[in-house]
mmCIF file of the C-alpha atoms, coordinates in Angstrom:
data_MODEL
# 
_entry.id   MODEL 
# 
loop_
_atom_site.group_PDB 
_atom_site.id 
_atom_site.type_symbol 
_atom_site.label_atom_id 
_atom_site.label_alt_id 
_atom_site.label_comp_id 
_atom_site.label_asym_id 
_atom_site.label_entity_id 
_atom_site.label_seq_id 
_atom_site.pdbx_PDB_ins_code 
_atom_site.Cartn_x 
_atom_site.Cartn_y 
_atom_site.Cartn_z 
_atom_site.occupancy 
_atom_site.B_iso_or_equiv 
_atom_site.pdbx_formal_charge 
_atom_site.auth_seq_id 
_atom_site.auth_comp_id 
_atom_site.auth_asym_id 
_atom_site.auth_atom_id 
_atom_site.pdbx_PDB_model_num 
ATOM 1   C CA . MET A 1 1   ? 81.853  97.389  78.428 1.00 0.00 ? 1   MET A CA 1 
ATOM 2   C CA . THR A 1 2   ? 78.201  98.199  77.940 1.00 0.00 ? 2   THR A CA 1 
ATOM 3   C CA . GLY A 1 3   ? 76.291  97.950  74.725 1.00 0.00 ? 3   GLY A CA 1 
ATOM 4   C CA . THR A 1 4   ? 75.094  95.394  72.224 1.00 0.00 ? 4   THR A CA 1 
ATOM 5   C CA . VAL A 1 5   ? 76.355  93.675  69.134 1.00 0.00 ? 5   VAL A CA 1 
ATOM 6   C CA . ARG A 1 6   ? 73.810  93.519  66.323 1.00 0.00 ? 6   ARG A CA 1 
ATOM 7   C CA . ARG A 1 7   ? 73.716  93.000  62.564 1.00 0.00 ? 7   ARG A CA 1 
ATOM 8   C CA . ALA A 1 8   ? 74.378  96.191  60.659 1.00 0.00 ? 8   ALA A CA 1 
ATOM 9   C CA . VAL A 1 9   ? 71.630  97.782  58.580 1.00 0.00 ? 9   VAL A CA 1 
ATOM 10  C CA . ALA A 1 10  ? 71.930  100.192 55.652 1.00 0.00 ? 10  ALA A CA 1 
ATOM 11  C CA . GLY A 1 11  ? 71.323  103.173 57.935 1.00 0.00 ? 11  GLY A CA 1 
ATOM 12  C CA . ASP A 1 12  ? 74.501  102.321 59.881 1.00 0.00 ? 12  ASP A CA 1 
ATOM 13  C CA . ALA A 1 13  ? 76.839  102.877 56.929 1.00 0.00 ? 13  ALA A CA 1 
ATOM 14  C CA . ASP A 1 14  ? 77.868  106.494 57.590 1.00 0.00 ? 14  ASP A CA 1 
ATOM 15  C CA . ALA A 1 15  ? 78.373  106.024 61.335 1.00 0.00 ? 15  ALA A CA 1 
ATOM 16  C CA . LEU A 1 16  ? 80.315  102.810 60.756 1.00 0.00 ? 16  LEU A CA 1 
ATOM 17  C CA . ALA A 1 17  ? 82.531  104.529 58.180 1.00 0.00 ? 17  ALA A CA 1 
ATOM 18  C CA . GLU A 1 18  ? 83.234  107.343 60.664 1.00 0.00 ? 18  GLU A CA 1 
ATOM 19  C CA . CYS A 1 19  ? 84.093  104.796 63.349 1.00 0.00 ? 19  CYS A CA 1 
ATOM 20  C CA . ILE A 1 20  ? 86.460  102.939 61.009 1.00 0.00 ? 20  ILE A CA 1 
ATOM 21  C CA . THR A 1 21  ? 88.124  106.192 59.913 1.00 0.00 ? 21  THR A CA 1 
ATOM 22  C CA . ALA A 1 22  ? 88.709  107.172 63.550 1.00 0.00 ? 22  ALA A CA 1 
ATOM 23  C CA . ALA A 1 23  ? 90.045  103.714 64.424 1.00 0.00 ? 23  ALA A CA 1 
ATOM 24  C CA . TYR A 1 24  ? 92.598  103.722 61.609 1.00 0.00 ? 24  TYR A CA 1 
ATOM 25  C CA . ALA A 1 25  ? 93.620  107.410 61.921 1.00 0.00 ? 25  ALA A CA 1 
ATOM 26  C CA . ARG A 1 26  ? 96.631  106.564 64.070 1.00 0.00 ? 26  ARG A CA 1 
ATOM 27  C CA . TYR A 1 27  ? 97.954  104.369 61.260 1.00 0.00 ? 27  TYR A CA 1 
ATOM 28  C CA . ALA A 1 28  ? 97.941  107.133 58.639 1.00 0.00 ? 28  ALA A CA 1 
ATOM 29  C CA . GLY A 1 29  ? 101.630 106.534 57.903 1.00 0.00 ? 29  GLY A CA 1 
ATOM 30  C CA . LEU A 1 30  ? 101.065 102.923 56.869 1.00 0.00 ? 30  LEU A CA 1 
ATOM 31  C CA . THR A 1 31  ? 100.148 101.702 53.413 1.00 0.00 ? 31  THR A CA 1 
ATOM 32  C CA . LEU A 1 32  ? 96.598  100.493 54.001 1.00 0.00 ? 32  LEU A CA 1 
ATOM 33  C CA . PRO A 1 33  ? 93.646  99.962  51.682 1.00 0.00 ? 33  PRO A CA 1 
ATOM 34  C CA . GLU A 1 34  ? 90.781  102.437 51.839 1.00 0.00 ? 34  GLU A CA 1 
ATOM 35  C CA . VAL A 1 35  ? 89.311  100.872 54.956 1.00 0.00 ? 35  VAL A CA 1 
ATOM 36  C CA . ALA A 1 36  ? 86.208  103.060 55.233 1.00 0.00 ? 36  ALA A CA 1 
ATOM 37  C CA . GLU A 1 37  ? 85.066  103.025 51.612 1.00 0.00 ? 37  GLU A CA 1 
ATOM 38  C CA . GLY A 1 38  ? 82.222  100.930 50.278 1.00 0.00 ? 38  GLY A CA 1 
ATOM 39  C CA . ILE A 1 39  ? 80.530  100.329 53.622 1.00 0.00 ? 39  ILE A CA 1 
ATOM 40  C CA . PRO A 1 40  ? 76.971  100.364 52.187 1.00 0.00 ? 40  PRO A CA 1 
ATOM 41  C CA . GLN A 1 41  ? 77.987  97.621  49.738 1.00 0.00 ? 41  GLN A CA 1 
ATOM 42  C CA . GLU A 1 42  ? 79.718  95.658  52.506 1.00 0.00 ? 42  GLU A CA 1 
ATOM 43  C CA . ILE A 1 43  ? 76.491  95.705  54.526 1.00 0.00 ? 43  ILE A CA 1 
ATOM 44  C CA . THR A 1 44  ? 74.520  94.527  51.479 1.00 0.00 ? 44  THR A CA 1 
ATOM 45  C CA . ASP A 1 45  ? 76.945  91.856  50.260 1.00 0.00 ? 45  ASP A CA 1 
ATOM 46  C CA . HIS A 1 46  ? 78.555  90.455  53.406 1.00 0.00 ? 46  HIS A CA 1 
ATOM 47  C CA . LEU A 1 47  ? 78.036  89.726  57.086 1.00 0.00 ? 47  LEU A CA 1 
ATOM 48  C CA . VAL A 1 48  ? 78.471  92.933  59.066 1.00 0.00 ? 48  VAL A CA 1 
ATOM 49  C CA . TRP A 1 49  ? 77.896  93.507  62.767 1.00 0.00 ? 49  TRP A CA 1 
ATOM 50  C CA . VAL A 1 50  ? 78.213  96.691  64.806 1.00 0.00 ? 50  VAL A CA 1 
ATOM 51  C CA . PHE A 1 51  ? 78.814  97.283  68.492 1.00 0.00 ? 51  PHE A CA 1 
ATOM 52  C CA . GLU A 1 52  ? 76.395  99.937  69.650 1.00 0.00 ? 52  GLU A CA 1 
ATOM 53  C CA . THR A 1 53  ? 76.788  101.758 72.953 1.00 0.00 ? 53  THR A CA 1 
ATOM 54  C CA . ASP A 1 54  ? 74.963  104.828 74.226 1.00 0.00 ? 54  ASP A CA 1 
ATOM 55  C CA . GLY A 1 55  ? 73.072  105.023 70.921 1.00 0.00 ? 55  GLY A CA 1 
ATOM 56  C CA . ALA A 1 56  ? 76.251  105.285 68.837 1.00 0.00 ? 56  ALA A CA 1 
ATOM 57  C CA . ILE A 1 57  ? 78.286  102.821 66.806 1.00 0.00 ? 57  ILE A CA 1 
ATOM 58  C CA . ALA A 1 58  ? 81.534  102.139 68.643 1.00 0.00 ? 58  ALA A CA 1 
ATOM 59  C CA . GLY A 1 59  ? 82.851  99.339  66.436 1.00 0.00 ? 59  GLY A CA 1 
ATOM 60  C CA . GLY A 1 60  ? 82.158  97.000  63.574 1.00 0.00 ? 60  GLY A CA 1 
ATOM 61  C CA . ILE A 1 61  ? 83.256  93.798  61.889 1.00 0.00 ? 61  ILE A CA 1 
ATOM 62  C CA . MET A 1 62  ? 82.847  92.691  58.256 1.00 0.00 ? 62  MET A CA 1 
ATOM 63  C CA . VAL A 1 63  ? 83.129  89.093  57.127 1.00 0.00 ? 63  VAL A CA 1 
ATOM 64  C CA . SER A 1 64  ? 82.647  87.385  53.774 1.00 0.00 ? 64  SER A CA 1 
ATOM 65  C CA . LYS A 1 65  ? 82.075  83.680  53.178 1.00 0.00 ? 65  LYS A CA 1 
ATOM 66  C CA . ASP A 1 66  ? 83.296  81.356  50.457 1.00 0.00 ? 66  ASP A CA 1 
ATOM 67  C CA . GLY A 1 67  ? 82.078  77.839  51.083 1.00 0.00 ? 67  GLY A CA 1 
ATOM 68  C CA . ASP A 1 68  ? 83.355  76.637  54.432 1.00 0.00 ? 68  ASP A CA 1 
ATOM 69  C CA . THR A 1 69  ? 85.933  79.431  54.696 1.00 0.00 ? 69  THR A CA 1 
ATOM 70  C CA . ALA A 1 70  ? 85.300  82.995  55.807 1.00 0.00 ? 70  ALA A CA 1 
ATOM 71  C CA . HIS A 1 71  ? 87.450  86.099  55.407 1.00 0.00 ? 71  HIS A CA 1 
ATOM 72  C CA . LEU A 1 72  ? 87.561  88.682  58.162 1.00 0.00 ? 72  LEU A CA 1 
ATOM 73  C CA . ARG A 1 73  ? 87.552  91.733  55.898 1.00 0.00 ? 73  ARG A CA 1 
ATOM 74  C CA . ASN A 1 74  ? 87.703  94.492  58.492 1.00 0.00 ? 74  ASN A CA 1 
ATOM 75  C CA . ILE A 1 75  ? 87.268  95.093  62.184 1.00 0.00 ? 75  ILE A CA 1 
ATOM 76  C CA . ALA A 1 76  ? 87.502  98.432  63.926 1.00 0.00 ? 76  ALA A CA 1 
ATOM 77  C CA . VAL A 1 77  ? 86.727  99.918  67.314 1.00 0.00 ? 77  VAL A CA 1 
ATOM 78  C CA . HIS A 1 78  ? 86.562  103.675 67.824 1.00 0.00 ? 78  HIS A CA 1 
ATOM 79  C CA . PRO A 1 79  ? 89.676  104.780 69.757 1.00 0.00 ? 79  PRO A CA 1 
ATOM 80  C CA . LYS A 1 80  ? 87.653  106.183 72.657 1.00 0.00 ? 80  LYS A CA 1 
ATOM 81  C CA . HIS A 1 81  ? 86.354  102.637 73.256 1.00 0.00 ? 81  HIS A CA 1 
ATOM 82  C CA . SER A 1 82  ? 89.651  100.836 72.712 1.00 0.00 ? 82  SER A CA 1 
ATOM 83  C CA . GLY A 1 83  ? 90.654  98.227  75.258 1.00 0.00 ? 83  GLY A CA 1 
ATOM 84  C CA . GLN A 1 84  ? 87.128  97.582  76.536 1.00 0.00 ? 84  GLN A CA 1 
ATOM 85  C CA . GLY A 1 85  ? 86.630  94.193  74.868 1.00 0.00 ? 85  GLY A CA 1 
ATOM 86  C CA . MET A 1 86  ? 84.446  95.397  72.007 1.00 0.00 ? 86  MET A CA 1 
ATOM 87  C CA . GLY A 1 87  ? 86.743  93.944  69.334 1.00 0.00 ? 87  GLY A CA 1 
ATOM 88  C CA . SER A 1 88  ? 86.706  90.566  71.050 1.00 0.00 ? 88  SER A CA 1 
ATOM 89  C CA . ALA A 1 89  ? 82.908  90.696  71.408 1.00 0.00 ? 89  ALA A CA 1 
ATOM 90  C CA . LEU A 1 90  ? 82.541  91.466  67.692 1.00 0.00 ? 90  LEU A CA 1 
ATOM 91  C CA . ILE A 1 91  ? 84.864  88.591  66.761 1.00 0.00 ? 91  ILE A CA 1 
ATOM 92  C CA . ARG A 1 92  ? 83.052  86.139  69.061 1.00 0.00 ? 92  ARG A CA 1 
ATOM 93  C CA . THR A 1 93  ? 79.699  87.143  67.542 1.00 0.00 ? 93  THR A CA 1 
ATOM 94  C CA . ALA A 1 94  ? 81.007  86.635  64.011 1.00 0.00 ? 94  ALA A CA 1 
ATOM 95  C CA . ILE A 1 95  ? 82.639  83.284  64.875 1.00 0.00 ? 95  ILE A CA 1 
ATOM 96  C CA . ASP A 1 96  ? 79.448  82.000  66.508 1.00 0.00 ? 96  ASP A CA 1 
ATOM 97  C CA . ALA A 1 97  ? 77.350  82.983  63.481 1.00 0.00 ? 97  ALA A CA 1 
ATOM 98  C CA . LEU A 1 98  ? 79.866  81.496  61.048 1.00 0.00 ? 98  LEU A CA 1 
ATOM 99  C CA . CYS A 1 99  ? 79.954  78.215  62.979 1.00 0.00 ? 99  CYS A CA 1 
ATOM 100 C CA . ALA A 1 100 ? 76.181  78.030  62.768 1.00 0.00 ? 100 ALA A CA 1 
ATOM 101 C CA . GLU A 1 101 ? 76.453  78.421  58.990 1.00 0.00 ? 101 GLU A CA 1 
ATOM 102 C CA . GLY A 1 102 ? 78.977  75.591  58.591 1.00 0.00 ? 102 GLY A CA 1 
ATOM 103 C CA . VAL A 1 103 ? 82.120  77.681  58.199 1.00 0.00 ? 103 VAL A CA 1 
ATOM 104 C CA . ARG A 1 104 ? 85.204  75.767  59.303 1.00 0.00 ? 104 ARG A CA 1 
ATOM 105 C CA . SER A 1 105 ? 87.943  78.401  59.164 1.00 0.00 ? 105 SER A CA 1 
ATOM 106 C CA . VAL A 1 106 ? 88.416  82.159  59.098 1.00 0.00 ? 106 VAL A CA 1 
ATOM 107 C CA . VAL A 1 107 ? 91.328  83.853  57.354 1.00 0.00 ? 107 VAL A CA 1 
ATOM 108 C CA . LEU A 1 108 ? 92.518  87.433  57.552 1.00 0.00 ? 108 LEU A CA 1 
ATOM 109 C CA . ALA A 1 109 ? 95.341  89.746  56.592 1.00 0.00 ? 109 ALA A CA 1 
ATOM 110 C CA . THR A 1 110 ? 96.718  92.411  58.877 1.00 0.00 ? 110 THR A CA 1 
ATOM 111 C CA . HIS A 1 111 ? 99.561  94.899  58.568 1.00 0.00 ? 111 HIS A CA 1 
ATOM 112 C CA . VAL A 1 112 ? 103.038 94.320  60.005 1.00 0.00 ? 112 VAL A CA 1 
ATOM 113 C CA . GLY A 1 113 ? 102.872 97.882  61.362 1.00 0.00 ? 113 GLY A CA 1 
ATOM 114 C CA . ILE A 1 114 ? 99.920  97.016  63.615 1.00 0.00 ? 114 ILE A CA 1 
ATOM 115 C CA . PRO A 1 115 ? 101.402 94.431  65.996 1.00 0.00 ? 115 PRO A CA 1 
ATOM 116 C CA . GLU A 1 116 ? 98.543  94.842  68.479 1.00 0.00 ? 116 GLU A CA 1 
ATOM 117 C CA . ASN A 1 117 ? 96.247  93.262  65.871 1.00 0.00 ? 117 ASN A CA 1 
ATOM 118 C CA . VAL A 1 118 ? 98.509  90.233  65.606 1.00 0.00 ? 118 VAL A CA 1 
ATOM 119 C CA . ALA A 1 119 ? 98.522  89.943  69.412 1.00 0.00 ? 119 ALA A CA 1 
ATOM 120 C CA . LEU A 1 120 ? 94.712  90.141  69.601 1.00 0.00 ? 120 LEU A CA 1 
ATOM 121 C CA . TYR A 1 121 ? 94.171  87.638  66.799 1.00 0.00 ? 121 TYR A CA 1 
ATOM 122 C CA . SER A 1 122 ? 96.740  85.242  68.274 1.00 0.00 ? 122 SER A CA 1 
ATOM 123 C CA . HIS A 1 123 ? 95.054  85.494  71.671 1.00 0.00 ? 123 HIS A CA 1 
ATOM 124 C CA . LEU A 1 124 ? 91.726  84.627  70.000 1.00 0.00 ? 124 LEU A CA 1 
ATOM 125 C CA . GLY A 1 125 ? 93.063  81.536  68.229 1.00 0.00 ? 125 GLY A CA 1 
ATOM 126 C CA . TRP A 1 126 ? 94.482  82.716  64.901 1.00 0.00 ? 126 TRP A CA 1 
ATOM 127 C CA . VAL A 1 127 ? 97.880  81.490  63.740 1.00 0.00 ? 127 VAL A CA 1 
ATOM 128 C CA . GLU A 1 128 ? 100.185 83.162  61.275 1.00 0.00 ? 128 GLU A CA 1 
ATOM 129 C CA . THR A 1 129 ? 100.210 81.336  57.951 1.00 0.00 ? 129 THR A CA 1 
ATOM 130 C CA . GLY A 1 130 ? 102.507 83.576  55.948 1.00 0.00 ? 130 GLY A CA 1 
ATOM 131 C CA . ARG A 1 131 ? 103.688 87.036  55.036 1.00 0.00 ? 131 ARG A CA 1 
ATOM 132 C CA . THR A 1 132 ? 103.581 88.906  51.796 1.00 0.00 ? 132 THR A CA 1 
ATOM 133 C CA . GLY A 1 133 ? 104.914 92.426  51.530 1.00 0.00 ? 133 GLY A CA 1 
ATOM 134 C CA . ASP A 1 134 ? 103.588 94.335  54.526 1.00 0.00 ? 134 ASP A CA 1 
ATOM 135 C CA . LYS A 1 135 ? 100.770 91.828  55.180 1.00 0.00 ? 135 LYS A CA 1 
ATOM 136 C CA . ILE A 1 136 ? 100.646 89.140  57.822 1.00 0.00 ? 136 ILE A CA 1 
ATOM 137 C CA . LEU A 1 137 ? 98.278  86.330  56.832 1.00 0.00 ? 137 LEU A CA 1 
ATOM 138 C CA . MET A 1 138 ? 96.498  84.455  59.604 1.00 0.00 ? 138 MET A CA 1 
ATOM 139 C CA . SER A 1 139 ? 93.966  81.639  59.876 1.00 0.00 ? 139 SER A CA 1 
ATOM 140 C CA . ARG A 1 140 ? 91.754  80.174  62.585 1.00 0.00 ? 140 ARG A CA 1 
ATOM 141 C CA . VAL A 1 141 ? 89.939  76.847  62.581 1.00 0.00 ? 141 VAL A CA 1 
ATOM 142 C CA . ILE A 1 142 ? 86.476  77.131  64.127 1.00 0.00 ? 142 ILE A CA 1 
# 
């Protein structure tokens, strides 16, 4: 894995949206929210990092904060970079930054039809806290 994780800037919005669209394309049959919409606003309103390699955005993570709790809103790695550790690097970067800002836990929701997400999050310290419909709710103390 070569590249760098950095905070996203407004000029990254289109490339990040394309990356997210590519990452979620294989899940087209699932009922998912519009994962690649509103990226410019996400970058403005929340904490967003991108993984950049060879001058292109290969992944991104979006996190919002509410007091001492954060919500992992979205994470995606372009399929051609899958399995190289970019998702883990993005999560570690976000966790480190959130810790520095006094956040004590991070929550997320993932889809039951994406079991590899549950495996990754579990490996990185999240625990399942519930299910509602097709969502699996998870939390991690940091």
